[in-house]
N, C-alpha and C positions, 0 to 999 in steps of 0.2 A: 455108316454115317449118312448116306443119302436118304435112307428111310426116315431117320430122325429129322432131317431137314424137311422132308415132305410133311411129316406130322406137325412140325413147327409152323409151316406155311398155313396150315388149316386151323390153327387156334383162332377162335373168333376175335376180331379187332386187332389183337397183337400180331397175328400172322401176316397182316397186311404189309407191315413195314419190311420184314425180310423178303417177302414176295416181290415187293416193288424194287428192292435192291437187286435181287436176282435178275429180274427182267431188265432193269436199267443197265446192268453190266452185260447182259446177254450171254453170260456163261452159265453152264449147267447142262445136265442131261435133258433129253427131250421131255421126259416125264416131269422133271423139276420145273421146266418152263411151263408145261401144261397146267400143273397144279398151282403154280404161281399166278397164272392168268385167271384160273378159276377162283382162287382165293380173293384176288383183287376185284373181280366181277361181283362175287357174292357180297363183299364188304361195301362196295360202292352202291350196289343195288339196295342193300339194307339201309345205308346212310341216307340215300335219296328218299326212300320210302319213309324212314323215320322223320326226316326233316319236313317232308310234305304233310305227313299226318299230324305232327306236333304243331306245325303252323296252322293247319286247318282247325285243329282243336282249340288253339288259342284265339282264333279269330271268329269262330262259329258261335252263334247265339243259340242254335237249336239242338245240335247233337255233339257237343264236345266229349261227353263220356263215351259215346260209341267210337269216336275216332281214337281216343286213348286206349280203349280195349283193343281195337284193330292194331294199334301201334304195339301193344304188348304181344299180340299174336305174331306180328311180323318179327319182332325181336326174338321171341321164343323159337320161331321157325328157323331163323338164321342160326341160332345156337345149336338147335337140334340137327340141322342139316350138317353143320360143321362137325359135330360129334359123330354123326353117322358116317361121314366121309373118313374121319380119323379111324374109326373102328374097321371100316372096309379096308383101309390101307394096312392096318395092323394084321388083318387076316390074309393079306397078300392079294386082295382083289383090286380091281380097277378103281381109280380115283376120279372117274368121269361122272358127270351129272348131266343127264339128258336135258337138252335145251341150253343150260347155262354154259356147258363146256363148248358147245358150238358157238354161242354168242361171244364167249371169251376169246376163242380162236379168231373169229372174224374181226372183232373190234380191237382188242388189245394186241392181237398178232400183227396188225398193221402198224401200230404206233410204238410198241415197246419191245419188239424182237428184231 
């Protein structure tokens, strides 16, 4: 069951909510808490970038198309990274992502664990 939960945490956008619930309760294995932090960090980073790029495209007179294209690359990257992490977990490998896992531990580890 824990492996299924880990896979659920990494589903793009949807996995944010069970991850947040796990961290809020503070119960779960060390790996569940780490994957939950990573999932929330990825989702919030994507959301912030998405909102900033959409706002920039809506207010720009010169290059809105470029910002929309960048926005689509950001969204595609978020989904591809999530699928890649799911595949790694299914193979029994680590669910860590260099840079983001450390950021998640530092920022969310302080407030939600």
